[in-house]
C-alpha positions as CSV (number, residue, x, y, z in Angstrom):
1,M,50.6,165.7,155.1
2,I,48.7,164.0,157.9
3,M,50.5,161.1,159.6
4,N,48.9,158.3,161.7
5,S,50.5,157.5,165.0
6,S,51.5,154.1,163.5
7,D,53.5,155.7,160.6
8,N,56.6,155.9,162.8
9,Q,56.3,152.5,164.5
10,W,57.1,148.9,163.7
11,Q,54.3,146.4,163.2
12,F,54.7,142.7,163.7
13,W,52.7,139.6,162.6
14,I,53.6,136.3,164.1
15,D,52.7,132.7,163.2
16,R,53.9,130.3,165.8
17,G,53.8,126.7,164.4
18,G,54.9,123.4,165.8
19,T,58.3,123.5,164.0
20,F,58.9,127.1,163.0
21,T,57.8,130.6,164.1
22,D,57.4,133.0,161.2
23,I,57.6,136.8,161.8
24,V,56.7,139.5,159.3
25,A,57.4,143.0,160.2
26,R,56.7,146.4,158.7
27,K,59.5,148.9,159.4
28,P,58.6,152.6,160.0
29,S,59.6,153.2,156.4
30,G,56.9,150.8,155.2
31,R,59.3,148.1,154.1
32,L,58.2,144.5,154.9
33,I,60.8,142.0,156.2
34,S,60.4,138.5,157.4
35,H,62.3,136.2,159.7
36,K,62.0,132.5,160.6
37,L,63.1,130.7,163.8
38,L,62.7,127.2,165.2
39,S,59.7,127.4,167.6
40,E,61.6,125.4,170.2
41,N,65.3,126.1,170.7
42,S,65.9,126.4,174.5
43,Q,69.7,126.4,174.1
44,Q,69.5,129.6,172.1
45,Y,66.4,131.5,173.3
46,H,63.4,131.2,175.6
47,D,60.7,132.4,173.2
48,A,61.0,132.3,169.4
49,A,58.6,135.3,168.8
50,L,60.4,137.6,171.2
51,Q,63.8,136.5,169.9
52,G,62.7,137.1,166.3
53,I,61.5,140.6,167.1
54,K,64.8,141.4,168.8
55,E,66.7,140.2,165.8
56,L,64.6,142.2,163.3
57,L,65.1,145.3,165.4
58,Q,68.9,145.0,165.3
């Protein structure tokens, strides 16, 4: 079996909108998961995209 270098890595797609930031991720297993955060929430996080990725990786 030949594996691509991306087979054991996470992949992320991010749509940052005015109200929400949506994140879709592909886990190394191939499973897709999604997460949604407020685009602006300075009391909780500095950057919605980075926060969403951190939360998905936990």
